[in-house]
RODO-2510 file (C-alpha; in nm, 4 decimals, decimal comma):
residues 396
     n   res          X          Y          Z
     1     m     9,9903     9,8974     8,7031
     2     p     9,9669     9,6186     8,9592
     3     p     9,8268     9,6975     9,3029
     4     v    10,0503     9,7085     9,6072
     5     f    10,0569     9,5359     9,9433
     6     l    10,2804     9,7025    10,2013
     7     e    10,3599     9,5945    10,5498
     8     l    10,5212     9,8385    10,7821
     9     s    10,6755     9,6596    11,0694
    10     a    10,8422     9,8799    11,3243
    11     w    10,9757     9,7908    11,6644
    12     i    11,0363    10,0608    11,9198
    13     s    11,1880     9,8991    12,2263
    14     l    11,0746    10,0751    12,5403
    15     p    11,1106     9,9833    12,9060
    16     a    10,7573     9,9109    13,0195
    17     s    10,7857    10,1345    13,3235
    18     r    10,9509    10,4287    13,1505
    19     p    10,7356    10,7369    13,0778
    20     m    10,6730    10,8318    12,7175
    21     t    10,7793    11,1473    12,5458
    22     s    10,5327    11,3321    12,3273
    23     r    10,4258    11,1300    12,0202
    24     a    10,6201    10,8284    12,1412
    25     i    10,3993    10,5530    12,2704
    26     r    10,4480    10,3181    12,5598
    27     v    10,3499     9,9721    12,4452
    28     r    10,3282     9,6628    12,6570
    29     a    10,3775     9,3844    12,4033
    30     r    10,3054     9,0210    12,4749
    31     a    10,6646     8,9068    12,4929
    32     d    10,8615     9,2278    12,5300
    33     p    10,7879     9,6005    12,5395
    34     c    10,7852     9,7107    12,1792
    35     h    10,5871     9,9029    11,9268
    36     s    10,5573     9,7536    11,5852
    37     i    10,4012     9,8928    11,2740
    38     r    10,3079     9,6934    10,9707
    39     c    10,1853     9,8489    10,6549
    40     l     9,9774     9,6644    10,3979
    41     d     9,9086     9,7778    10,0444
    42     c     9,6085     9,6129     9,8946
    43     p     9,5141     9,6161     9,5229
    44     c     9,1549     9,5336     9,5831
    45     a     8,8500     9,6474     9,3912
    46     t     8,5325     9,7955     9,5209
    47     c     8,2148     9,9042     9,3613
    48     e     8,2581    10,1182     9,0644
    49     d     8,4714     9,9526     8,8065
    50     e     8,8223     9,8438     8,8620
    51     q     9,0556     9,7057     9,1142
    52     v     9,1343     9,8626     9,4447
    53     e     9,4830     9,9073     9,5702
    54     g     9,6519     9,9173     9,8875
    55     a     9,6328     9,8097    10,2381
    56     a     9,8542     9,9509    10,5004
    57     a     9,8269     9,8546    10,8595
    58     a     9,9169    10,0404    11,1732
    59     r     9,8533     9,9362    11,5292
    60     m     9,9203    10,0338    11,8821
    61     h     9,8667     9,8051    12,1775
    62     p     9,5186     9,8632    12,3223
    63     r     9,6552     9,9092    12,6727
    64     a     9,9018    10,1779    12,5702
    65     e     9,8605    10,5036    12,7607
    66     p     9,8799    10,8520    12,6108
    67     s    10,1817    11,0578    12,6934
    68     s    10,1677    11,3361    12,9461
    69     s    10,5017    11,4807    12,8425
    70     s    10,5427    11,7690    12,6036
    71     s    10,8834    11,6613    12,4801
    72     s    10,9244    11,6091    12,1080
    73     s    11,1840    11,3325    12,1251
    74     l    11,1253    10,9961    11,9600
    75     r    11,2457    10,6613    12,0854
    76     r    11,4082    10,4358    11,8342
    77     n    11,5065    10,0776    11,7818
    78     h    11,3631     9,9980    11,4425
    79     r    11,4304     9,7565    11,1661
    80     c    11,3086     9,7510    10,8111
    81     t    11,2712     9,4802    10,5517
    82     v    11,1252     9,5450    10,2082
    83     f    11,0055     9,2853     9,9609
    84     q    10,7171     9,2438     9,7189
    85     r    10,4630     8,9939     9,6010
    86     t    10,3011     8,9827     9,2613
    87     g     9,9914     9,2008     9,2438
    88     c     9,6623     9,1959     9,0630
    89     p     9,6845     9,3789     8,7285
    90     r     9,3288     9,5121     8,7130
    91     n     9,1270     9,7703     8,8989
    92     l     8,7954     9,5985     8,9624
    93     l     8,6203     9,8515     9,1775
    94     q     8,6209    10,1967     9,0306
    95     v     8,4419    10,3320     8,7264
    96     k     8,6743    10,6267     8,7612
    97     g     8,9900    10,4275     8,7033
    98     g     9,3172    10,5264     8,8628
    99     v     9,2507    10,4620     9,2291
   100     e     9,4590    10,1446     9,2049
   101     a     9,7654    10,3617     9,1452
   102     g     9,7261    10,5488     9,4730
   103     p     9,9516    10,3266     9,6871
   104     d    10,2380    10,3344     9,4376
   105     h    10,2262    10,7139     9,4273
   106     i    10,2221    10,7323     9,8071
   107     r    10,5216    10,5006     9,8222
   108     a    10,7049    10,6957     9,5510
   109     a    10,6529    11,0130     9,7555
   110     g    10,8854    10,8687    10,0180
   111     l    10,6472    10,7328    10,2808
   112     v    10,8741    10,4444    10,3797
   113     e    11,1918    10,6514    10,3998
   114     r    11,0250    10,9308    10,5916
   115     l    10,8752    10,6898    10,8420
   116     q    11,2195    10,5428    10,8906
   117     l    11,3564    10,8886    10,9653
   118     q    11,0900    10,9153    11,2347
   119     g    11,2175    10,5953    11,3928
   120     c    10,9746    10,3534    11,2281
   121     a    11,0785    10,0391    11,0451
   122     v    10,8914     9,9526    10,7273
   123     k    10,8277     9,6092    10,5859
   124     d    10,6923     9,6210    10,2336
   125     y    10,5121     9,3021    10,1351
   126     g    10,4525     9,4203     9,7833
   127     n    10,1205     9,3542     9,6145
   128     l     9,8370     9,1711     9,7801
   129     v     9,7171     8,9212     9,5222
   130     f     9,3478     8,8800     9,4445
   131     e     9,2050     8,6099     9,2257
   132     h     9,0405     8,7189     8,9040
   133     v     8,6637     8,6707     8,9214
   134     s     8,5089     8,5913     8,5851
   135     g     8,1425     8,6390     8,5048
   136     d     8,0972     8,8980     8,7781
   137     e     7,7563     9,0163     8,6626
   138     p     7,5689     9,2815     8,8617
   139     v     7,3469     9,1607     9,1455
   140     g     7,0540     9,3962     9,1156
   141     k     7,2206     9,7380     9,1165
   142     l     7,5359     9,6119     9,2843
   143     k     7,8526     9,6117     9,0756
   144     s     8,1501     9,3731     9,0991
   145     v     7,9995     9,1983     9,4006
   146     r     8,1978     8,8756     9,3639
   147     a     8,5283     9,0547     9,3100
   148     v     8,4704     9,2849     9,6059
   149     g     8,3654     9,0017     9,8344
   150     s     8,6610     8,7831     9,7382
   151     a     8,9138     9,0663     9,7643
   152     n     8,7908     9,1775    10,1051
   153     q     8,8052     8,8228    10,2361
   154     r     9,1686     8,8069    10,1294
   155     l     9,2378     9,1430    10,2888
   156     s     9,0654     9,0397    10,6123
   157     v     9,2929     8,7370    10,6440
   158     a     9,6022     8,9497    10,5774
   159     m     9,4989     9,2143    10,8294
   160     r     9,4243     8,9522    11,0929
   161     e     9,7685     8,7963    11,0486
   162     v     9,9375     9,1334    11,0919
   163     k     9,7362     9,2219    11,4006
   164     e     9,7845     8,8825    11,5621
   165     g    10,1567     8,9390    11,5151
   166     g    10,1287     9,2410    11,7427
   167     h    10,1963     9,5038    11,4786
   168     t    10,0297     9,8230    11,3745
   169     a     9,8696     9,8148    11,0317
   170     v     9,8205    10,0677    10,7519
   171     m     9,5954     9,9849    10,4606
   172     l     9,6623    10,1966    10,1524
   173     g     9,3746    10,2097     9,9066
   174     g     9,2227    10,1756     9,6738
   175     d     8,8624    10,2748     9,7359
   176     h     8,6748    10,2688    10,0628
   177     s     8,5082     9,9310    10,0129
   178     l     8,8412     9,7911    10,1321
   179     a     8,7496     9,8989    10,4829
   180     i     8,5203     9,5943    10,4951
   181     g     8,8140     9,3555    10,4954
   182     s     9,0447     9,5853    10,6875
   183     i     8,8115     9,6403    10,9839
   184     h     8,6829     9,2819    10,9756
   185     g     9,0348     9,1392    10,9971
   186     h     9,1316     9,3857    11,2685
   187     a     8,8286     9,2903    11,4793
   188     a     8,8886     8,9195    11,4175
   189     a     9,2316     8,9580    11,5748
   190     l     9,1596     9,1956    11,8625
   191     g     8,7857     9,1868    11,9302
   192     q     8,5932     9,5077    11,9902
   193     l     8,7243     9,8186    11,8174
   194     g     8,6511    10,1868    11,8125
   195     v     8,6282    10,3154    11,4554
   196     l     8,6879    10,6764    11,3554
   197     w     8,5562    10,7282    11,0025
   198     v     8,6923    11,0503    10,8478
   199     d     8,5122    11,1104    10,5198
   200     a     8,2953    11,3519    10,3243
   201     h     8,0487    11,0633    10,2834
   202     a     7,8794    10,8351    10,5334
   203     d     7,9364    10,5157    10,3285
   204     i     7,6511    10,3487    10,5143
   205     n     7,3999    10,2828    10,2365
   206     t     7,2712     9,9275    10,2327
   207     p     7,2730     9,7290     9,9080
   208     l     6,9022     9,8116     9,8801
   209     t     6,9266    10,1882     9,9429
   210     s     7,2276    10,2611     9,7228
   211     y     7,1574    10,4809     9,4212
   212     t     7,4721    10,3775     9,2370
   213     g     7,5333    10,0152     9,3342
   214     n     7,8902    10,1038     9,4272
   215     i     8,0025     9,9076     9,7320
   216     h     8,2502    10,1774     9,8323
   217     g     7,9417    10,3729     9,9402
   218     q     7,8184    10,0835    10,1568
   219     p     8,1011     9,9326    10,3665
   220     l     7,9640    10,0250    10,7079
   221     s     7,6303     9,8566    10,6417
   222     y     7,8193     9,5276    10,6042
   223     l     8,0214     9,5861    10,9211
   224     l     7,7517     9,6987    11,1670
   225     h     7,5640     9,4452    11,3791
   226     e     7,2570     9,6702    11,3797
   227     l     7,2233     9,6564    10,9990
   228     q     7,2763     9,2830    10,9522
   229     s     6,9089     9,2258    10,8754
   230     k     6,9173     9,4959    10,6054
   231     v     7,1964     9,3382    10,3996
   232     p     7,0860     9,0516    10,1715
   233     a     7,2957     8,7422    10,1106
   234     l     7,5456     8,8167     9,8339
   235     p     7,7838     8,5955     9,6369
   236     n     8,1348     8,5754     9,7869
   237     f     8,0221     8,7462    10,1057
   238     s     7,9242     8,4385    10,3089
   239     w     8,2456     8,4812    10,5141
   240     m     8,1425     8,8294    10,6225
   241     k     7,9916     8,8635    10,9698
   242     p     7,9229     9,2024    11,1281
   243     c     8,1910     9,2994    11,3787
   244     l     8,1175     9,6586    11,4779
   245     s     7,8542     9,8205    11,6995
   246     a     7,7047    10,1586    11,6139
   247     g     7,8104    10,2855    11,9570
   248     d     8,1745    10,2268    11,8654
   249     l     8,1630    10,4383    11,5478
   250     v     8,2347    10,8106    11,5143
   251     y     8,2275    11,0178    11,1951
   252     i     8,4226    11,3348    11,1230
   253     g     8,3919    11,5513    10,8125
   254     l     8,0493    11,4550    10,6745
   255     r     7,9018    11,6911    10,4173
   256     d     7,7469    11,4710    10,1460
   257     v     7,5000    11,2274    10,3022
   258     d     7,2219    11,0485    10,1142
   259     p     6,8687    11,0604    10,2609
   260     a     6,8697    10,6875    10,3429
   261     e     7,2080    10,7259    10,5099
   262     h     7,0806    11,0181    10,7163
   263     y     6,7857    10,8077    10,8269
   264     i     7,0169    10,5206    10,9265
   265     l     7,2490    10,7495    11,1215
   266     q     6,9572    10,8994    11,3111
   267     m     6,7941    10,5614    11,3695
   268     l     7,1129    10,4127    11,5149
   269     g     7,2161    10,7252    11,7049
   270     v     7,5613    10,7238    11,5489
   271     k     7,7980    10,9882    11,6834
   272     m     7,8942    11,2227    11,4039
   273     f     8,0743    11,5506    11,3613
   274     s     7,9686    11,6946    11,0279
   275     m     8,1620    11,9839    10,8809
   276     s     7,9029    12,2100    11,0446
   277     k     8,0065    12,0712    11,3846
   278     v     8,3741    12,1045    11,2983
   279     d     8,3097    12,4704    11,2116
   280     q     8,1149    12,5291    11,5344
   281     l     8,3416    12,3477    11,7796
   282     g     8,6842    12,3535    11,6187
   283     v     8,8729    12,0379    11,5342
   284     a     9,0575    12,0174    11,8690
   285     k     8,7279    12,0036    12,0591
   286     v     8,5868    11,7583    11,8059
   287     m     8,8792    11,5221    11,8616
   288     e     8,8532    11,5535    12,2376
   289     e     8,4827    11,4659    12,2275
   290     a     8,5306    11,1891    11,9694
   291     c     8,7990    11,0122    12,1719
   292     d     8,6041    11,0559    12,4963
   293     y     8,2997    10,9037    12,3263
   294     l     8,4940    10,6043    12,1937
   295     s     8,6292    10,5353    12,5424
   296     t     8,2938    10,5486    12,7202
   297     r     8,2497    10,1714    12,6833
   298     g     8,6076    10,0991    12,7790
   299     k     8,9390    10,1654    12,6089
   300     k     8,9593     9,9737    12,2846
   301     p     9,2017     9,9738    11,9932
   302     i     9,1126    10,2510    11,7486
   303     h     9,0835    10,1914    11,3752
   304     l     9,1154    10,5120    11,1730
   305     s     8,9546    10,4892    10,8295
   306     f     9,0511    10,8059    10,6430
   307     d     8,9129    10,8881    10,2984
   308     i     9,1289    11,1557    10,1399
   309     d     8,8119    11,3290    10,0162
   310     a     8,7494    11,4346    10,3777
   311     i     9,0069    11,7047    10,3046
   312     d     8,8851    11,9974    10,0961
   313     p     8,9431    11,9409     9,7223
   314     s     9,1394    12,2663     9,7039
   315     i     9,4101    12,0637     9,8829
   316     t     9,3384    11,7061     9,7677
   317     p     9,1706    11,7307     9,4258
   318     a     9,2987    11,3944     9,2954
   319     t     9,0172    11,1785     9,4299
   320     g     8,7072    11,0214     9,2812
   321     t     8,4240    11,2021     9,4629
   322     p     8,5470    11,5433     9,5811
   323     v     8,3099    11,7618     9,7826
   324     t     8,3824    12,1268     9,8561
   325     g     8,3809    12,2624    10,2082
   326     g     8,6022    11,9943    10,3621
   327     l     8,8664    11,9755    10,6304
   328     t     9,1692    12,1978    10,5955
   329     y     9,5192    12,0547    10,5783
   330     r     9,5789    12,1667    10,9364
   331     e     9,2568    12,0081    11,0594
   332     g     9,3502    11,6776    10,8970
   333     l     9,6896    11,6812    11,0665
   334     c     9,5288    11,7683    11,3994
   335     i     9,3095    11,4567    11,3757
   336     a     9,6082    11,2348    11,3025
   337     e     9,8271    11,3932    11,5705
   338     h     9,5585    11,3616    11,8349
   339     l     9,5076    10,9935    11,7612
   340     s     9,8809    10,9323    11,7737
   341     q     9,8903    11,0788    12,1248
   342     t     9,6160    10,8512    12,2566
   343     g     9,8357    10,5421    12,2400
   344     l     9,5335    10,3485    12,1126
   345     l     9,5736    10,3844    11,7361
   346     s     9,5855    10,0282    11,6098
   347     a     9,5185    10,0417    11,2348
   348     v     9,4839    10,3036    10,9623
   349     d     9,3092    10,2956    10,6256
   350     l     9,4155    10,5718    10,3863
   351     v     9,1999    10,5439    10,0745
   352     e     9,0689    10,7088     9,7569
   353     v     9,3881    10,8762     9,6336
   354     n     9,3317    10,8679     9,2578
   355     p     9,6172    11,0169     9,0525
   356     l     9,4125    11,0107     8,7305
   357     r     9,1565    11,2500     8,8789
   358     g     9,4041    11,5326     8,9180
   359     q     9,3798    11,7927     8,6430
   360     t     9,7462    11,8820     8,6748
   361     q    10,0605    11,7296     8,8168
   362     d    10,0353    11,9805     9,1002
   363     d     9,6908    11,8399     9,1843
   364     v     9,8343    11,4913     9,2099
   365     q    10,1377    11,6021     9,4076
   366     s     9,9269    11,7988     9,6569
   367     t     9,6931    11,5047     9,7138
   368     v     9,9694    11,2475     9,7520
   369     s    10,1862    11,4641     9,9758
   370     t     9,8871    11,5339    10,2002
   371     a     9,8219    11,1598    10,2298
   372     v    10,1857    11,1021    10,3254
   373     d    10,1779    11,3837    10,5827
   374     l     9,8628    11,2409    10,7416
   375     l    10,0295    10,9018    10,7807
   376     l    10,3469    11,0544    10,9216
   377     a    10,1379    11,2409    11,1787
   378     c     9,9622    10,9173    11,2759
   379     f    10,3020    10,7770    11,3710
   380     g    10,4478    11,0601    11,5665
   381     r    10,5536    11,3477    11,3457
   382     q    10,4921    11,6822    11,5137
   383     r    10,4709    12,0152    11,3420
   384     e    10,6817    12,1659    11,6190
   385     g    10,9601    11,9274    11,5202
   386     n    11,0971    11,5939    11,6395
   387     h    11,4253    11,4368    11,7385
   388     l    11,5151    11,0801    11,8162
   389     q    11,5457    10,9873    12,1821
   390     d    11,9117    10,8915    12,1476
   391     y    12,0173    11,1994    11,9491
   392     c    12,3317    11,3724    12,0726
   393     l    12,4959    11,6898    11,9499
   394     p    12,8306    11,6229    11,7820
   395     e    13,1357    11,7296    11,9764
   396     p    13,4015    11,9501    11,8097
***
């Protein structure tokens, strides 16, 4: 099954001086006040075996202010165009094949149509094409290095184009190595970012500390300035320059951290809310503290990188590396809803949905539907209900 490249492009025309209703976002665009969302599906590969899928992009203008209103109305002036490009037919990154099918399952679950019902317009660019890399022999322990480097470079360019166009971006994976290109392209377009990494795993091993050689367990070591000296030169990664500071990174949901990763996190003083902290504080307090922390060095666009294995496998079992004791469904939605309200959410990665890892069709359906619900919450859906700003009751 070929990988997918989606672009969601949504315009919500808002008077710049008009206050926002809850979940709607006031955006001051360059030319006119609008909110646009673009969603990218990327069929890229990461570290384990086969190709990675999906990139979806979602952005909000960095100067947007959170709403103070409690209304649940949504503003609307959206348009949608859907078309596709040819995709890459292989999964290069995952030993546990199937992750490349994640974006197609998320699309088939009605993501585009349901976003449209929320007042978002969706532009589907089809599959992001990656060149086949022959002779991609391991580099030490590292697997598929050339394919991963090449694919992430392609993704970085695509993400940068979307962000420079003033749109939000959603990257549908695929495995988490795709965050290298997604965050790199986002930063190339907008400069400094705040990154919220929601995951059971820290994904901050360096190429030299990794037990497995899988790059989807290493993306943050490539992205962080502070670890540049710890990452050796690798084929097809010469384009990659660190773009993220440790002080602009926050973790939520950690519960499976390698010793070297723990050392790195402590050494760099990275802000993290493990599942122990989530249990102690509650997810609402965690989100309040996380967003306050990310804004301490000034308000910046926020990039949410969400691995579906952050959610407990009793809810999302169809993923490659499930770890018990994760976030509940409600906690996951709370994270997405809170970020939507900030007005700073600029891009979203939703990765590691692997339909082949579900034991039953119910496993797959639960995982995919949870992924869709998380994305809907990122773009304004409220559990209390929503209505469009221009809705009127019919007259008899």
